[in-house]
C-alpha positions in Angstrom: 0.1 -0.2 -0.1 2.8 2.5 0.7 4.0 2.1 -3.0 0.4 2.9 -4.1 0.3 6.0 -2.0 3.8 7.1 -3.2 2.6 7.0 -6.8 -0.8 8.7 -6.1 1.1 11.5 -4.3 3.5 11.9 -7.2 0.4 12.2 -9.7 -1.1 14.6 -7.4 1.8 16.8 -7.2 2.4 16.6 -10.9 -1.2 17.7 -11.5 -0.8 20.4 -9.1 2.3 21.7 -10.9 0.5 21.6 -14.0 -2.6 23.5 -12.7 -0.3 26.4 -11.5 1.5 26.7 -14.6 -1.0 28.2 -16.9 -1.6 30.9 -14.4 2.0 32.3 -14.5 3.6 30.6 -17.7 6.5 33.0 -17.6 8.1 30.6 -15.4 9.0 27.1 -16.9 6.9 24.3 -16.1 9.7 22.1 -14.7 10.2 24.7 -11.9 6.6 24.2 -10.6 7.3 20.5 -10.7 10.4 20.7 -8.8 8.8 23.1 -6.3 5.9 20.7 -6.0 8.3 17.7 -5.2 9.9 20.0 -2.7 6.5 20.4 -0.9 6.0 16.6 -1.2 9.2 15.8 0.7 7.5 17.2 3.7 5.3 13.8 4.0 7.0 11.3 6.2 7.4 8.7 3.4 9.6 11.0 1.2 11.8 11.9 4.0 14.4 9.4 2.8 13.0 8.4 -0.6 15.0 6.5 -2.9 14.0 4.8 -6.2 15.7 1.9 -7.5 17.8 3.0 -10.6 17.1 -0.1 -12.7 13.3 0.7 -12.0 13.7 4.2 -12.8 15.1 3.5 -16.2 12.6 0.9 -17.2 9.5 2.6 -16.0 10.2 6.3 -16.8 13.0 6.5 -19.4 12.2 3.7 -21.6 8.7 4.8 -22.5 9.6 8.4 -22.8 12.2 7.4 -25.3 10.1 5.1 -27.3 7.4 8.0 -27.8 9.8 10.3 -28.9 11.1 7.8 -31.4 7.8 7.1 -32.7 7.0 10.7 -33.2 10.0 11.5 -35.1 9.9 12.5 -38.7 12.2 9.6 -40.1 12.6 11.1 -43.5 13.9 14.3 -41.9 16.1 12.0 -39.6 17.7 10.4 -42.8 18.4 13.6 -44.4 20.3 14.7 -41.2 22.4 11.8 -40.3 25.6 13.4 -40.4 24.5 16.1 -38.1 23.0 13.4 -35.6 26.5 11.8 -35.7 28.3 15.2 -35.2 26.0 16.4 -32.4 24.9 13.0 -30.4 28.2 11.0 -30.8 31.5 13.2 -31.6 30.4 16.2 -29.4 28.9 13.9 -26.8 32.1 12.1 -26.5 34.2 15.0 -26.8 32.2 16.8 -23.9 32.4 13.6 -21.4 36.1 13.4 -21.7 36.8 17.4 -21.3 34.5 17.7 -18.5 35.7 14.6 -16.8 39.3 15.8 -16.6 37.9 19.3 -15.5 35.8 17.9 -12.9 38.8 15.7 -11.5 41.0 19.1 -11.5 38.5 21.1 -9.8 37.3 18.3 -7.2 40.6 16.1 -6.8 39.0 14.2 -4.1 36.6 12.9 -6.8 38.1 9.8 -8.4 38.5 10.1 -12.1 36.4 7.4 -13.0 33.5 9.0 -11.1 34.6 12.3 -12.5 33.9 10.8 -16.1 30.5 9.4 -14.7 29.5 13.1 -13.8 30.5 14.2 -17.1 28.4 11.6 -18.8 25.5 12.5 -16.4 25.3 16.1 -17.4 26.0 15.5 -21.0 22.6 14.6 -22.4 20.2 17.3 -23.6 16.5 17.2 -23.3 14.3 18.5 -26.0 11.2 18.3 -24.1 12.6 20.9 -21.6 13.5 23.1 -24.4 10.1 23.1 -25.8 8.6 23.7 -22.4 10.7 27.0 -22.1 10.5 28.1 -25.8 6.7 27.5 -26.0 5.9 31.2 -26.6 9.3 31.9 -28.5 10.2 31.6 -32.1 13.0 29.0 -32.3 15.0 28.9 -35.6 13.7 25.8 -37.2 17.2 24.6 -38.2 18.2 25.1 -34.3 15.1 23.0 -33.1 15.2 20.3 -35.5 18.9 19.6 -34.5 18.2 19.8 -30.8 15.2 17.0 -31.2 17.4 14.8 -33.2 20.6 15.2 -30.9 18.4 14.3 -27.7 17.1 10.9 -29.3 20.8 9.8 -29.6 22.9 11.6 -27.3 21.1 10.2 -24.4 22.6 6.8 -25.5 25.9 8.1 -25.7 25.9 9.5 -22.4 24.5 6.3 -20.9 27.2 4.2 -22.6 30.0 6.4 -21.3 28.3 6.4 -17.9 28.4 2.8 -17.7 31.9 2.4 -19.0 32.9 4.8 -15.9 31.0 3.0 -13.4 32.6 -0.3 -14.5 36.0 1.3 -14.6 35.5 2.4 -11.0 34.0 -0.6 -9.8 36.8 -2.8 -11.1 39.7 -0.3 -11.1 40.6 -1.3 -14.7 40.2 0.5 -17.8 41.3 0.1 -21.4 41.0 2.6 -24.3 40.8 -0.1 -26.8 38.2 -2.0 -24.7 36.2 1.0 -24.0 35.9 1.9 -27.8 34.9 -1.7 -28.6 32.4 -1.8 -25.8 31.0 1.5 -26.8 30.5 0.5 -30.4 29.0 -3.1 -29.2 26.6 -1.6 -27.0 25.6 1.2 -29.3 25.3 -0.4 -32.6 24.1 -3.6 -30.9 21.3 -1.6 -29.1 20.4 -0.2 -32.4 20.1 -3.4 -33.9 18.3 -5.4 -31.2 15.6 -2.6 -31.3 15.1 -2.7 -35.0 14.6 -6.5 -34.8 12.3 -6.5 -32.2 10.8 -3.5 -33.0 10.0 -5.0 -36.6 8.6 -8.0 -35.1 6.2 -6.2 -32.8 5.1 -3.9 -35.4 4.4 -6.7 -37.8 2.4 -8.3 -35.0 0.5 -5.1 -34.4 -0.3 -4.7 -38.1 -1.3 -8.5 -38.4 -3.8 -8.0 -35.6 -5.2 -5.0 -37.1 -5.7 -6.6 -40.6 -7.4 -9.7 -38.9 -9.8 -7.5 -37.1 -8.3 -7.7 -33.5 -7.9 -4.0 -33.3 -9.8 -3.7 -30.2 -8.8 -1.0 -27.7 -8.5 -3.5 -25.0 -5.9 -5.3 -26.9 -3.8 -2.8 -28.8 -3.4 -0.1 -26.2 -1.9 -2.4 -23.7 0.1 -4.1 -26.6 1.4 -0.6 -27.4 2.4 0.3 -23.7 4.2 -3.0 -23.0 6.4 -2.8 -26.0 9.0 -0.4 -25.0 9.4 -2.3 -21.4 9.8 -5.6 -23.3 12.3 -4.3 -25.6 14.4 -2.5 -23.0 14.5 -5.6 -20.8 15.5 -7.9 -23.5 18.2 -5.5 -24.7 19.5 -4.9 -21.2 19.5 -8.6 -20.7 22.1 -8.8 -23.5 24.2 -6.1 -22.0 23.3 -3.8 -24.8 21.7 -0.2 -24.8 18.2 -0.6 -23.7 17.6 2.9 -24.3 18.9 2.9 -28.0 16.7 -0.2 -28.5 13.6 1.5 -27.8 14.6 4.5 -29.7 15.3 2.4 -32.6 12.0 0.5 -32.1 10.2 3.8 -32.0 11.6 5.0 -35.1 10.6 1.9 -37.0 7.2 2.5 -35.5 7.3 5.7 -37.0 8.3 4.3 -40.6 5.2 2.1 -40.2 2.6 4.8 -39.6 0.9 4.3 -42.8 0.0 0.7 -42.0 -1.0 1.6 -38.1 -3.5 4.3 -39.4 -5.5 1.3 -41.0 -7.0 0.7 -37.7 -10.0 2.3 -36.5 -10.3 5.9 -35.8 -11.5 5.3 -32.3 -8.5 3.1 -31.5 -6.1 5.6 -32.9 -7.7 8.4 -30.6 -7.4 6.2 -27.6 -3.8 5.3 -28.4 -2.7 8.8 -29.0 -4.4 10.0 -25.8 -3.2 7.2 -23.6 0.5 8.0 -24.7 0.2 11.9 -24.4 -1.2 11.4 -21.0 1.3 8.8 -19.8 4.3 10.5 -21.3 3.1 14.0 -19.7 2.9 12.5 -16.2 6.2 10.6 -16.8 8.0 13.9 -17.7 6.4 15.7 -14.6 7.7 12.7 -12.4 11.3 13.3 -13.3 11.1 16.8 -12.0 8.8 16.1 -9.2 11.3 13.4 -8.0 14.2 15.8 -8.2 12.2 18.3 -5.9 11.5 15.2 -3.5 15.2 14.2 -3.6 16.8 17.5 -3.2 16.2 18.1 0.4 17.5 14.6 1.3 20.6 15.1 -0.8 21.2 18.7 0.8 20.9 17.5 4.4 23.3 14.4 3.5 25.8 16.8 1.9 25.4 19.4 4.7 26.1 16.5 7.2 29.0 15.1 5.8 30.6 18.1 3.5 29.7 21.3 4.7 32.8 23.0 3.6 32.8 21.6 0.4 29.2 22.7 -0.6 30.4 26.2 -2.3 32.9 23.9 -4.1 30.3 21.8 -5.7 28.2 24.8 -6.7 31.2 26.3 -8.3 31.8 23.0 -10.2 28.4 22.9 -11.4 28.5 26.6 -12.7 31.9 25.6 -14.4 30.5 22.5 -16.0 27.5 24.5 -17.7 29.8 27.4 -18.8 32.1 25.0 -20.3 29.2 22.9 -22.0 27.7 26.3 -23.2 31.0 27.7 -24.9 31.6 24.1 -26.5 28.2 23.9 -27.9 28.4 27.5 -29.2 31.7 26.8 -30.9 30.5 23.5 -32.6 27.4 25.4 -34.0 29.1 28.7 -34.9 31.8 26.5 -36.9 29.0 24.6 -38.4 30.5 21.4 -37.1 27.0 20.6 -36.2 26.4 20.1 -39.8 22.9 22.0 -40.1 24.3 24.1 -43.1 23.4 27.2 -41.5 24.5 30.5 -43.5 27.5 32.5 -42.4 25.4 35.4 -41.1 23.1 33.3 -38.9 26.0 31.1 -37.3 26.5 33.6 -34.3 22.8 33.9 -33.7 22.3 30.1 -34.0 25.2 29.2 -31.8 24.0 31.2 -29.0 20.4 29.8 -29.2 21.7 26.2 -29.6 24.1 26.6 -26.6 21.5 28.1 -24.4 19.1 25.3 -25.5 21.4 22.7 -24.4 19.1 22.1 -21.5 19.4 19.2 -19.3 16.4 17.3 -17.7 15.0 13.9 -17.9 18.1 11.8 -19.0 20.4 13.6 -16.5 18.4 13.2 -13.6 17.6 9.5 -14.7 21.4 8.8 -14.7 22.1 10.7 -11.4 19.4 8.4 -9.7 20.5 5.4 -11.4 23.9 5.5 -9.5 24.4 2.7 -7.5 23.1 2.9 -3.9 25.9 0.3 -2.6 29.3 -0.8 -3.5 30.8 -4.1 -2.2 28.2 -3.7 0.7 29.1 0.1 1.5 27.3 3.2 0.4 28.3 4.1 -2.9 31.0 7.0 -2.4 30.1 10.6 -3.7 26.5 9.4 -4.8 24.8 12.5 -3.1 27.8 14.8 -4.5 27.2 13.7 -7.8 23.3 13.9 -7.7 23.7 17.3 -6.1 26.1 18.8 -8.7 23.8 17.2 -11.4 20.6 18.6 -10.1 22.4 22.4 -9.8 23.4 21.8 -13.6 19.8 21.2 -14.3 18.5 24.0 -12.3 21.2 26.4 -14.0 20.3 25.1 -17.7 16.8 25.8 -16.9 17.0 29.1 -15.4 19.7 30.8 -17.9 17.6 30.1 -21.1 14.3 31.0 -19.4 15.9 34.7 -18.7 18.1 34.9 -21.8 16.2 33.3 -24.6 13.0 35.9 -24.3 15.5 38.5 -24.8 17.1 37.3 -28.0 14.2 35.6 -29.8 11.0 36.9 -31.0 7.7 36.1 -29.7 5.9 33.5 -31.4 2.9 34.8 -33.2 -0.4 32.9 -32.2 -1.5 30.9 -35.1 -5.2 30.8 -33.5 -6.7 33.3 -31.2 -8.7 31.0 -28.6 -11.0 33.8 -27.9 -11.9 34.2 -31.6 -12.2 30.4 -31.9 -14.4 30.0 -28.9 -16.7 32.7 -30.4 -17.1 31.3 -33.7 -17.6 27.9 -32.2 -20.7 29.2 -30.4 -21.8 31.2 -33.4 -21.7 28.2 -35.9 -23.6 26.1 -33.3 -26.1 28.7 -33.0 -26.2 29.1 -36.8 -26.7 25.3 -37.1 -29.5 25.2 -34.6 -31.4 27.9 -36.2 -31.2 26.1 -39.7 -32.5 23.0 -38.0 -35.4 24.6 -36.6 -36.3 26.5 -39.7 -36.0 23.7 -42.1 -36.5 20.4 -40.2 -39.9 20.8 -39.2 -41.3 17.1 -39.6 -40.5 16.1 -36.1 -40.0 19.1 -33.8 -39.0 17.0 -30.5 -36.4 15.2 -32.3 -35.0 18.5 -33.8 -35.3 20.3 -30.3 -33.2 17.2 -28.8 -30.7 17.8 -31.3 -30.3 21.4 -30.8 -30.3 21.2 -27.0 -27.2 18.7 -27.2 -25.3 21.0 -29.7 -25.7 24.1 -27.7 -24.9 22.5 -24.4 -21.9 21.0 -25.8 -20.6 24.2 -27.0 -21.3 26.5 -24.6 -19.0 26.2 -21.4 -20.8 29.4 -19.5 -22.5 28.7 -16.8 -26.4 29.9 -17.0 -27.5 33.1 -15.1 -30.4 32.2 -12.7 -32.0 35.4 -13.0 -32.1 35.2 -16.9 -33.3 31.7 -16.7 -36.0 32.8 -14.4 -37.1 35.8 -16.8 -36.8 33.4 -20.0 -39.1 30.7 -18.2 -41.5 33.2 -17.0 -42.1 34.7 -20.6 -42.1 31.0 -22.0 -44.8 29.9 -19.3 -46.7 33.1 -20.0 -46.7 32.6 -23.9 -47.6 29.1 -23.4 -50.8 30.2 -21.3 -51.8 32.6 -24.1 -51.7 30.1 -26.8 -53.6 27.5 -24.9 -56.4 30.2 -23.9 -56.7 31.1 -27.4 -57.8 27.4 -28.0 -60.7 28.1 -25.4 -61.4 31.6 -26.9 -61.8 30.0 -30.4 -63.9 27.2 -29.2 -61.5 24.4 -30.4 -61.3 23.0 -26.9 -63.8 23.0 -24.0 -63.0 26.2 -21.4 -63.1 23.6 -18.6 -60.3 21.3 -20.1 -58.3 24.7 -20.7 -58.7 26.1 -17.2 -57.7 22.9 -15.8 -54.9 22.5 -17.9 -53.7 26.1 -17.1 -54.1 26.0 -13.5 -51.9 22.5 -13.6 -49.1 24.6 -15.4 -49.2 27.3 -12.9 -49.3 25.1 -9.9 -46.2 23.0 -11.4 -44.2 26.2 -12.2 -44.8 27.3 -8.9 -43.8 23.9 -7.4 -40.8 23.8 -9.2 -39.6 27.4 -8.3 -39.2 28.4 -11.7 -40.7 31.7 -11.2 -42.6 33.5 -8.6 -46.4 34.1 -8.7 -48.6 36.5 -6.5 -51.0 34.0 -6.0 -52.9 32.6 -3.2 -52.1 32.9 0.3 -51.5 30.1 2.7 -54.8 30.2 4.4 -56.5 30.1 1.1 -54.7 27.1 0.1 -55.7 25.2 3.1 -59.3 26.1 2.6 -59.0 24.9 -0.9 -57.7 21.5 0.1 -60.2 21.3 3.0 -62.9 21.7 0.4 -61.5 19.3 -1.9 -61.2 16.6 0.8 -65.0 17.3 1.9 -66.0 17.1 -1.6 -64.4 13.7 -2.2 -65.8 12.3 1.1 -69.3 13.3 0.0 -68.9 11.7 -3.3 -67.9 8.5 -1.9 -70.9 8.4 0.5 -73.1 9.0 -2.7 -71.3 6.4 -4.8 -72.4 3.8 -1.9 -76.1 4.5 -2.6 -75.9 3.8 -6.3 -76.9 0.5 -7.9 -74.5 -1.7 -9.9 -75.9 -0.4 -13.3 -75.4 3.2 -12.1 -71.8 2.9 -11.0 -70.9 1.0 -14.3 -72.6 3.9 -16.2 -70.7 6.3 -14.5 -67.4 4.5 -14.9 -68.0 4.3 -18.7 -68.7 8.0 -18.6 -65.6 8.6 -16.7 -63.5 6.7 -19.1 -64.9 8.6 -22.1 -64.1 12.0 -20.2 -60.7 10.7 -19.4 -60.0 9.9 -23.1 -61.4 13.4 -24.1 -59.2 15.1 -21.5 -56.1 13.3 -22.5 -56.7 14.0 -26.1 -57.3 17.7 -25.3 -54.2 17.7 -23.0 -52.2 16.4 -26.0 -53.4 19.1 -28.2 -52.6 21.9 -25.6 -49.3 20.5 -24.6 -48.2 20.3 -28.5 -49.5 24.0 -29.2 -47.8 25.4 -26.1 -44.5 23.3 -27.0 -44.4 24.7 -30.5 -45.1 28.1 -29.5 -42.3 28.1 -26.7 -39.8 26.5 -29.1 -40.3 29.2 -31.8 -40.0 31.7 -29.1 -36.7 30.2 -27.8 -35.2 29.9 -31.4 -35.7 33.5 -31.9 -34.5 34.6 -28.7 -31.4 32.1 -28.7 -27.9 34.1 -29.7 -24.3 33.4 -28.9 -24.5 35.2 -25.5 -27.4 33.4 -24.1 -27.4 29.9 -25.3 -26.7 28.3 -21.9 -29.5 30.1 -20.3 -32.1 29.1 -23.1 -30.8 25.7 -23.0 -31.8 25.2 -19.6 -35.6 26.5 -20.5 -35.3 24.2 -23.6 -34.1 21.2 -21.8 -37.3 21.7 -19.3 -39.8 21.8 -22.2 -38.0 19.0 -24.0 -38.2 16.6 -21.1 -41.8 17.3 -20.4 -42.7 16.9 -24.1 -41.1 13.8 -24.5 -42.9 12.3 -21.5 -46.3 13.4 -23.1 -45.2 12.5 -26.7 -43.5 9.1 -26.0 -42.2 8.6 -29.6 -38.7 7.1 -30.4 -36.9 9.6 -32.5 -33.3 8.0 -32.2 -32.8 7.3 -36.0 -34.4 10.9 -36.8 -32.1 12.3 -34.4 -28.9 10.7 -36.1 -30.0 12.0 -39.4 -30.3 15.4 -38.0 -27.0 15.3 -36.1 -25.4 14.7 -39.7 -27.4 17.6 -41.3 -26.0 19.8 -38.3 -22.6 19.2 -38.8 -23.1 20.1 -42.5 -24.7 23.2 -41.7 -21.6 23.9 -39.2 -19.2 23.2 -42.3 -21.2 25.6 -44.4 -21.0 28.5 -41.8 -17.2 28.1 -41.6 -16.9 28.0 -45.2 -18.9 31.3 -45.6 -17.1 32.9 -43.1 -13.6 32.0 -44.6 -14.8 32.9 -47.9 -15.9 36.6 -46.9 -12.7 36.8 -44.8 -14.4 37.3 -41.6 -12.0 35.0 -40.2 -8.6 33.9 -40.8 -7.3 30.6 -42.4 -6.0 29.3 -39.3 -9.3 29.9 -37.3 -11.1 28.4 -40.0 -8.8 25.3 -40.1 -9.2 25.0 -36.3 -13.0 25.0 -36.6 -13.1 22.5 -39.4 -11.0 20.2 -37.2 -13.1 20.7 -34.2 -16.3 19.9 -36.5 -14.5 16.8 -37.9 -13.6 15.5 -34.4 -17.4 16.0 -33.1 -18.4 14.2 -36.0 -16.0 11.4 -35.7 -16.7 10.8 -32.3 -20.4 11.1 -32.6 -20.4 8.5 -35.5 -18.4 6.2 -33.0 -20.9 6.6 -30.4 -23.7 5.6 -32.9 -21.9 2.6 -34.2 -21.1 1.5 -30.6 -24.8 1.9 -29.5 -26.5 0.3 -32.6 
């Protein structure tokens, strides 16, 4: 149960950070997650929280890298292989070697092998962290593409170098020849086994889809388990599990055409599941950083109080050296992104600042062994602390500097405009349905009610609802009273029906009436009870034939009353629906919809007709009206193309989901 509570608390902390971020988006989301983790560390369970390194890499890193791989443009990747090799292998190895010797010289007490391990930890970059900081900025496409491709493979370079450094520290032996051979075997072997297993599993997925086994309950778990299986197999053969899942993800990306042959519903569920899972996992990493920092800080303060400034200084030096190295690499176009000479300085600064460290850096820091030969692993807290400081600096510096050197991103779509046009197109479709689809008003009104309720997020105004309900009730009474005045219905039936309307509306508190006082109600009910008592006494004195005749007459009267009631209800309903259709606009849809819902429910109880098939046809017609509205607005240039595209996409999504619902229910 403790593990369950820990996971729940991590999820809650991640959600809380994600809730706060939109309120103050100027601060990177990762900082909110780190702060949420720091608060979570107050919980007793997290006072000395430790996560098994193998579990961390398997559960968090493997699915994240697989997701990044399957969302990579493989065509662009093939065109930029020289850039990938330059940034993810050559620069990564050079950075590890340079930072390793530098760390050992600044901190002589740190063994050289662990200095190289620290350098390997802080080398990988995180494109997700870059995206979170540059969300509202315009990053040059060549630089952003380079960062995304680099982050796929330099993780593996850092991990292989990290494992070599740990092996050298544990055994006390290291050979350059062995190191290069081991690097190539682990690196290329991971790619190879990832391609093989990814091909087999992708083939199995496509085969299941082609044979009709594309159920969500089968495909979604199959997809989620894929990266875990591939990672475990690769690690079992001492190969790079990270590169294996990346290679499998890239292979999955190349098979996107075959994968799209599955049902739309399954694709939507799969995509949503992966987005939710990866969002939580990315948040977990920084929450765990916040959870772990207080413990690491306490351990360092207890053991190496005097060395703390030196650790911070080393973290700053490592960041500055990595910044300069990346700048020079991009400025002289060793990154092979084929930038023009006039842009290289700007690209170099942006690319160097965007070398943000996050998920993989923290993952490798956490994956340091807890023990060595039965003793606590030396310098573990020191390495984690330095890596954490590097992460924070790499997040903080670009968050401050990049907005000063990059232009703000132009919003492709104004959310307020899209929301307003969305409500307007629904109002337009509703009016067209009411005007043109008059064969079955209840079915039409039911569709209009659903459309308007789904598009309007504003809460109804109680005062306006009361006003609309009062006007609708008065209109209904006027229409029904005309039936009595014209002689179409007996006045007694009409008066009785109107009294029922008044009392029902008063009981439901929809509007107030200046009606009878309390004592008049008591007198009325007392008279009714006395009248019923006298009627029962009179019935006991009648013969069997007389009672049967009275019963037959009562049945005829009941049939006549029911028919009259249906006529009055239909007349009032039609008049009220016409009134609501004329009254409804973009601003009062939610208010009108409350009244429409009340009358629709009452009418369905009276009508008792099945209109499901007709409602389906009306929904299809409503979607066509919505498409026509957007087309007209775009043709007249009343809305920009980006807004029209967004509206088209929303309508298509609504239509697709509705058709899936209809298919399921049928």
